[in-house]
N, C-alpha and C positions, 0 to 999 in steps of 0.2 A: 661847482662854481668856477673851477679852474679853467674849463673850456670857455665859459662865457667871458671871463676876464681876458683870456688870450684873444678871442675874437673881437672883443671891444677895443683892445689896444691896437690890434691889426687894422681895424676899421678906422680908428682915429689917426693912424699914422700912414702906413703904406697904401692902403686902399684910397684914402683921401688924396694922396699924391698921384696915384694912378688915374683916378677919375678926373682930377684937375688937368693932368697932361692930356687925357683923352678930349676934354672940353677944349683946350687950347688947340689941339690938332684939328678938331672939327671947325673951329673958327678960322684957322689958317687955310683949311681946304675950301671953305666957302668963299673966302675973300682972296683966293689965289689969282694971279694975273691970268687973264684969258677966260675966266669963267663967267664974266658978265654977259658975254654974247649968248652963252648957253642958257643962262637964267632969264635973259630978256626974251629969248625965243620961247622958252617954256611959259613965261608969263603971258605971252601974246597968243597962245593957242586958242582961247575962246573967240578972238577977234579975227581969225584968218579968213573965215567965210561968213560974210554978212548975210547972204541970201539963203544959205543952206548950212547945216551942220558939217563939221569936218568929217571926212570919211574915216572909217576904222582902218587899222593897219592892214587887215586882211582883204580890204576892198581895193587894193592896188590892181592895176590892169593885169599884171602877171598872175595874180591870185585868181582873178575872175576867169582868165583863159584856162587855168589849170582845173577849175571846177567844171568846165563845159565838157 
């Protein structure tokens, strides 16, 4: 039972603090200045080509010539 008690106290104190700081770090990372352009670009991927689906990354002209 001593191991359980130690782990329980650790989880209630330091691990809680560590996970809270990780959560705050993720929030700061997402809302950092300059990231809105990247997220806006990612959100618009489905709307880039109205007539045809967007090409895969390996369908770039350089990749096509290398396959020939």
